[in-house]
N, C-alpha and C positions, 0 to 999 in steps of 0.2 A: 253363706258367703256368696256374693253375686257381683254384678257390675251394673252401673247405671249411667245413663246418657240422657241429655235433654236440652231443649232450647225454649226460649221465651223471646219473641221477636215481634217487631212491627208487622203490619199486614203485608207489606211488600216483600217480606222475607219468608221463605218457606224452604225447608230442607228435609231430606229423608233421614230416617233413624237407622234403618237396617245396616247400612254400610259402616256406621260407627259401632254398632253392636258386633258386627263381624270381627272388628279389630280387637275386641276384648272378649272374644268367644271363650277363651280358656278360663275366664273368671266364672262363667256359668254355662257349661256345656249341656246341661240337662233340659233346659227350655229357654225360650225367649218370648218377649211380648212387647208391644208398643201401642201407644194411643196418641192421636193428634186432635187438637181442637182448633177450629178456624172460626174466630169471632169477627165482629165488625172491624175492630182496630188492631187485633193481635193474633198471631199464630203461635201455638204451643205444641211441643212434642215431647213425649216421655218414653224412654225405652229401658228395657231390663233384660239381663241374661241371668239365669238361675243355676246355682250349684245347690242341689237339694240336700239339706241336712236335717231340718225339722219339718215334719209333715211332708212326706215324699210324694203325696198325691197331687192332683191338679188343683186341689183346694188352696194350695199355697202359691199358685202362679201369680205373677205380677205383670203389669200394673194392677193394683188392688184398690177396690172402691169401698168406701165406708157404707155402713148399713143405711145411713140417711141419704146417701147419694150425693152429698155435698163435697166430698173430697176424694181425690185420686192420688195414690202413693206408689213410688218406687223406692226400694230400700236395699242397701248392702250392709250385711253385718249379722250379728247375733245379739239378742237381748236375753240374758240368762234368767232374769227374774220375771219373765212375762206371765207365768202362771200365778205368781203372787199378785201381779198388777191387775189381774182379772177382778179382784175384789173391789177395785175402784170403778168397775163397770157393771153394776147390778142391772139386771133386766136384759142384757145383751145375749142373744142366742148366737153363739159362735159357730161358724160353718167350717172351721178348720182347727187344727191343733198347732198352728204356727204362731210365732211371735209377731209376724207381719200384721195380722188382723188385730192383735191387741194394741199395737202401736198406733194404727190409724184410728181406732175407736177412742183411744186416749186423747189423741189430737182433736178429734171431732168434738169431744166433750170438754177438754181442759185447755186446748190450744198449746202454746209453747211451754207452759208451766210443766208439762209432762216430761220435758227433756231430762231433768235431773232425777226423775224416778227411774230412768232406764239405766240398768247396770249391764254394761257390755260394750260393744264396739259397733259403730254405725255411721253410715252416710245416708241421709234421708232427703227425699224431695217429695213435697206434698202440694198439690194444686187445689186451691179452693175453686170448685167448679162454677160457683156463682159469681164471686167477685173477681175471679181470674188472677188472684194474688198467688204467687209461687213462694213456697217456704222451703229452704234447704238448710240442713244442719249437719254438723260433724261431732262425733263423740268427744268426751271431755279430754281424753289423752291423745286424740289424733291417731288412733290405731288404724282406722280406715281412711284412705285418701279421698279428697274431693276437690277437683280443679274447676276454675271458671274463667271466662272472659266476658267483659261487658263494654261495648263501644257506644252504648246509648241507643242503638237500633236493634241490637240483639244481645241477649244474655245466654251463653252456652255453658254447659257444665258436664262433667264426666268423671268416672273413677280413674281414668288414665289420660295422660296428655295426648297420646296418639289419637284418641277419639276427638279431643278438642280440636286438634289441628286438621282433622278430616272434614270439619264443617266448612262449607263454602264461605269465602270472605273472612275466615278466621285469620289471625296473624300469627306467624311463627318467626320471630326475630330474636336472636340471642342478645342478651344484655351484657355487654363487655364490662359494665361497672360492677358486675357480680364477682369478677375475678379476684378482687382483693379479699372479699369475704370467703370465697371458696378456698383460696390458698391458706388463709388463716385457720380454717376449720376442716376443710374437706367436705363441707356441706353448707347449705344456706339456712338461716333461721326462718321460721314461718313468718309471713305467708308467701315468701318469694320463691320463684321456681327457676330463675336464670333466664327466663324469657320475658320480653317486654309485654306489659299489659296482660300478663297471665299469672294468676294467683291460686293459692289454696284457701279454702275455707279453713280458718285457724281451728285448732283443737278447742272445744268448748265454745264455739261460735255458731250463730245462725244468721241467715240473710233472708230478708223479705224483698221479693222482686215484684214490681208492679209497673203499670203504665201511668206516667204522670206528665202532663203538659206535652204530650206527643213524643216523650222519650222514655226509654227503659231505665228505671231507677232501682237501686238496691240499697237497702238500709241494713247495716251490720249491727249485731248485738252480741257482746261477750257474755254469755249466760252462765259461764263457769270458769273459775281459775282455782288452782290449789289453795288459794287464800279465801275461798268462799266461807263466810261466817257459818260455823256449825256449833251446835251444843254438844261439846265433847263428852259431857256426862251421860248423854243418851246413847253414845256409841259403845259397842262391845269392845273388849280388849283387842289390840292389834293382832294378837295371836288367834283369837276367835274369828276375826275378820278374814285372816289368811285361810284358816281351816275351811270356812264356809265357801270362800271364793274358789278354792281348788275343786271342791265337790260340784259347785254350780257350773263350772266351766266344762264339766264332762257331759252335760245334757246334749243328747244327739240321737238321731235315728240311724246314724251310720257309724262304722268303726272309728274309735278314737285311740291314738297312740301318743307317745311322748318322745320329743327330741331330748335325749339324755346326754349329759356331758360328764357326770361324776362330780360336778361342782355343787355348791351349797343349794342353789336355787332349784335346779331340776331334781336334786336328791330329795329336797323337801316335798316337792310335788309327788315324787315316787312313794315316799313313806306315808304321806297322807292318804294315798289311794289304795294302800294295802293290797298289792298284787292284782288290782283291778284294771291295770293298764299295761300295755306292751311298750317297753322302753327300747329306743333305737339309738345306738351310739356310733359315732364315727370312729372307725378303726384306721389309724394312720401308722405309717412306718416310723421306726425310731429315728431314721435319717431325716424325715420331714420335721419332726419336733426339734431335733438338734439344729437344723438349718434355720428354723424360725426363731430359736432362742427361748421358746416356751417349754415348760415342764410337761412331761408325758402324764396325762391324767388317767390313762387306761388302767394302770395298776390299782389306783384308788377306786375306780369304777368297778373293777372286778372284785375288790375286797368288799365294797358296799353291797354288791349283788350277792356275795356269799353270806354276808351278815343278814340280809333281808330274805335270803332264799329265793332270789329272783333270777330269771334267765335274761341275759342281755342279748338283743339282736344287733349284731355288728355289721356295719356297712362300710366298705372300702371306697375311699374317694381319691386316693393319691394319683392313680393312673389318669383320672379324668381332669385333675387340676394341675398337674406338673408337666405341662406340655409347652416348653419354651418356644418350639417352632411355630406354635399357634397362638402365642401370647397376645399379639396385637389383635387378632380376630376375637380372642376372649375378652379383651378390653372393650372392643367395639360392641360385642354382644352385651356386655355389662351396661354400656352406655344406652343401648336401645332398650334394655330391660328396666333400668332404674329411671331413665328419662331425664331426671333432674341432674344437675352437677353434684353428684354424691359419689365420692371416690371411696367406695367400700367394697372390697373384694369378697367379703363374707356373702354378698349376693350370690356369687357363683357356688360357694359351698352349700348354701341353703337351697338353691335351685336344684342342684344335683341330688341332694338329700331328699328333697320333696319328690323328685321324679322317682327315686328308688322306693319310697314308702307308698307312693300312689300305685306303682306296679304291684305292690304287695297287698293292695286293697284298702289302704287307709285314706280317708278324705279329711279327717280332722286330726291335728297334732297339737298337743300342748307344748309350751316352751317356758323356760324360766326368764325369758327376756323381760326387761323392765324392772326387775327386782333391784338391780344395782342403783338405778335412778331413784327408786322409792325408798330403799332401805340404807342408802349411803354406802354402796359397795365398792365404789371406785377409789383407788389410792389418791386421786386428785382431791376428793372431798376431805380426806384425811389431811392432806397438805394444806388445804385452805383453812380448815378448822384449827390446826395446830401450827400455823405458819411461823409463829415466833420461835417455837421449839425447833422446827426444821431449819430455820435460818441459822440458829446456833450450831446445829449439827451438820450444816451443808458441807463444810470442808471434809468432814469424816466420810459423809455419804459419797462425795465425788471420788474419794481415794479408795473406797472399798466397793460398795454396790455399783457405783458409777462405772467401774471397770468390767463389770460382768456383761456378757453378750446380751442378756435379756433387758439390760438397762441402757445398752449402748445407743440405741436410737431414741431414747427418752431423756438422756442427760441434758440435751440442749433445751428441752421444755422446762426441765427442773431449774436450770440456770436462768432462763428468761423470766420465770415466775418471780424471782427475787429482784430482777433488774427493772421490770416494768413498774410504773407508778399507779395508773388507774386500775381499779378492780376489774373492769371489763376486759382490758388487755391482759392483765395478769392471769385471769381465768382462761382466756382464749389461748394463752401460751401453753396451757396444760392439755389442750385438746388437739391442736393442729401440729403439723410437722415444721411449718415455716414460721419464723419469728417475724415481728413487725419490720425489723431491719431488712430481712430477706425480701419481704414483700415490697417495701419501699424501693429497693434496688431493682426488683424484677418487674413489677407491674408499672407501666408508664402512666404518668399523671395520677399516681397513687394517693398523694397526700389528701386530696379532697375526699376520695373514696374511703380512706381510713377514718377520716373525721365523721363521714356519714355512717360508717359501720359502728363507731363508738356511740353515736347518737341513737342508733337503732337499738343497741343493747341497753342503753340508759332508759330509753322509752319503755322497753320491756320491764326493766327493773323498777320503774317509777312506782308501781303499785306495791313493790316488795322492798321499798327503801328502809323499812324498819326491821327487816329480818336480819338474822345473823349472816355472816359471810357464807357459811356452809349452805344455808337454806337459799341464799341468793344464787349460789352456784346450781343448786337443784332446781330452782325456779327457771333459770336460763335453760337448763337441759330439757325441761318440759316442752319448750318451743324450739329446741335445737337438737342436741345429741339424741335424746329419746325419740323425738319425732322422726329424725332421719333413720334411726334403727327400725322404726315401725314401717316406714316406706319401703325400705330394703326387704324386710321380712314379708310384707304383703305382696309385693310385685314378684319376688323370686318364687314364692310358694304358689301364687295364683297362676303362674305360667304353666303349672301342671295340675291345676284345679285342686289344690290342697289348702285348707283353711288352718292358719296358725292362731292359736288362742294363748293369751298371756295372763294366767290366773294370779300372778304376783305383781300385777300392775293395774290397779283399779282406782277410781276416783275416791272411794271410801278410804283406801289406804293413804292416798295423798292427803286427804282432809285430816285424817288422824295424825299423821306425821307432822304436817305443817301447823297443827293446833297445839302440839306438845313441845317439849323441850328437846334440845339436840342430844338425845341419848341413843342415837342409832349406832354410834361407834365410840371406841376408846382409842387411845394412841396406838395400840397394837392390834386391835381387832375391829373389823367392820361387820355390818349386818348382825348386830348382837341379838336382835329379836329372833331372827331365823336360826342362828346358831343354837340358842337356848332350846328351841323346839326340837332340833336335831340331836342335841345332847341326850335327850330322853330315850332315843332309839338306836343311836350309833356311838361307837367309841370316839372320843375327842380327836384322836390322832387322824381319823378319817375326815374330820370336819375342819380342823384348824391347820390349814396348810396354804401354801402359796397359791394365789389366784392365777389361773391360766387363761389363754385366749382362744379364739375360734378362727383366727386369721390363717388362711392357707399360706404356706411359706413362699416368699417371692424372691428372697435374696439370690438364690442360685439361679432361678429362672431369668431374672433381669441380667444377672452377670453373664449368662450364656448368650443372651440376645446381643449383647455387645454395644459399645458406645456409638459406633457408626450407624447401626440400624436405628437406634433411638433418635439420633440427630436427624437422620433422613426422614423418619416418621414425623417428628416435630415440625420440621421445615415445610413439609407438604400439608400440614394441618391448618395452617393459618394462625397459629398461636403467636408467632413472632410479630404479627401486626400489633399485638397488644403488650408483649413482654420483651424484656431486654435480652437479646441474643447472647451477648457476652456473659451475662450472669448464668444463663442456663447451660451454655457450653462449659463454663468453668465448673459448675455444680456436677455435671456429668463426668468431667475429666477427673476430678478428685475422687469421685466414687469408683470409677472403673480402674483407677490406679491403686485403689485400696487404701488411700490416705484417710478416707472418711466413709462411714456407712450412711449413704443417702437413699437407701432403698425406698422408704416411704415417700420421700420427696420426688424421686424419679417416677414412682408409680403415679403420684398425683399429677405430675406434669404430663405423663403419657395419657392419663385418663382425660384431662381437660383438653388435650390435643385431639383425642378421638371424639370428644363431645362437640367441640367446635367444628371438626371436619364433617361429622354426620349431620349436625343440625344447621349447617350452612349450605348443604347440598340442595 
């Protein structure tokens, strides 16, 4: 795991690389390197900071040059099948035991065709030293971030936005039109970042940057989507793909641990590795679970550990997360860390957890993240697939489950799903806290932005128009909910130089799932494939239970902050230039009077207030 920075610019533009690398030092504290090329018409700079995981020697340092001398590469990520891929490079005498060398030699021989042979996570930049064409690519699921700006005179790119904005003459202007999409989801779909003329390389996309008629041009190619045609008969069973992936993700020359929750996904990883990995679980107080409305998973985690004869390493986070007197500064720290408009407080949990495991000597941590998106684990997939049945049962659900605290903040989403007409908005209503009616009232000049948002999702779904509604939802999540989760995980863990790996989210799993029938779930059970694997090693009562969350409790914290402090903060942020003051004041009022639980909405408003405040400075 590392960080990369670079620029490709006309001759008159030249900038240093070191100051940008300093900003992302925590991504690669073990070494750094840079190279610059100054040709007749163009200036090029490539920089890299390294977190040593495979081949800890200097042989793995970057920028890395191919044996033929024609290519120079910088790279962030891990490719787990690099040893297998050496068979495609007969005659090459490797000077390192790193995946970096395999990738650049594959590119030198096969070009862009090699991308889909790579199993792992990556953000790659490769310069053709002769033609001076620059090639950048992002992994198929978007596990590693890669940002860029192109104004025709310079193309700049980096692993984090802060490095992009450090370049001279780069632009940093918030895009108010993103507010509609943000309030509907709590994040933005790829490739948008919330900043004007600043984008991400999309998951499964590569760009070719070159000098053409005196301007810097970039050509985009979507080299992979979950719908890539595959010969499903040549694939192993989904169960065997999972088993191999878990083992492959442990390849490392430094200690590897597991972020364990007691849930299906991390438990499967734990059982597949047979006591060969150290699990770390968050130990929370009963009060924090009660406040959040989630069930306490610690009992089940302890029971599973006893069944498997495994010792759990418990880490307490409550004291560091439940500080209402410091909540505004926590939100601002979240904004600076995640950079994009992504209102996800799990960033803070993951960061604190990463800090703790790093102090204990762990650099690589496995996670069950992504399994819900691949194997149909979210209740919203169930609702989409069995919409007709749920519509019939809706009155019963509202009068029973709808009255429970754990469902209190979700009942509005449930109702909106049946009220909306277009699939794009129906599904959006299951993700976000605000309804389209809320956003129309709150965001000024919203109507056009809402139409633009619907067209954006329809454009994404154009290739998936023949899929079932459940798979359409999963396809949207590939560029939305899953992508935002990966951004949060990457930036929160890399703050403390920890690499998170996700063995239950791979392109092979997506290809297998999207090529088959919708058998991931029944009306009553999700993730059937993973459950069946666990039934063989654990009692069903420890597997078939309510899904829990990882969100730190905010109800009590926001309640203690108080209505006046929230209003003061929002007014000073600049948000009311774009949003209706009366709507927001009323939303806060009913919340603090206890008439309605608007915790998620209040947090989202506070987050975007902080985001606007910090990025307008």
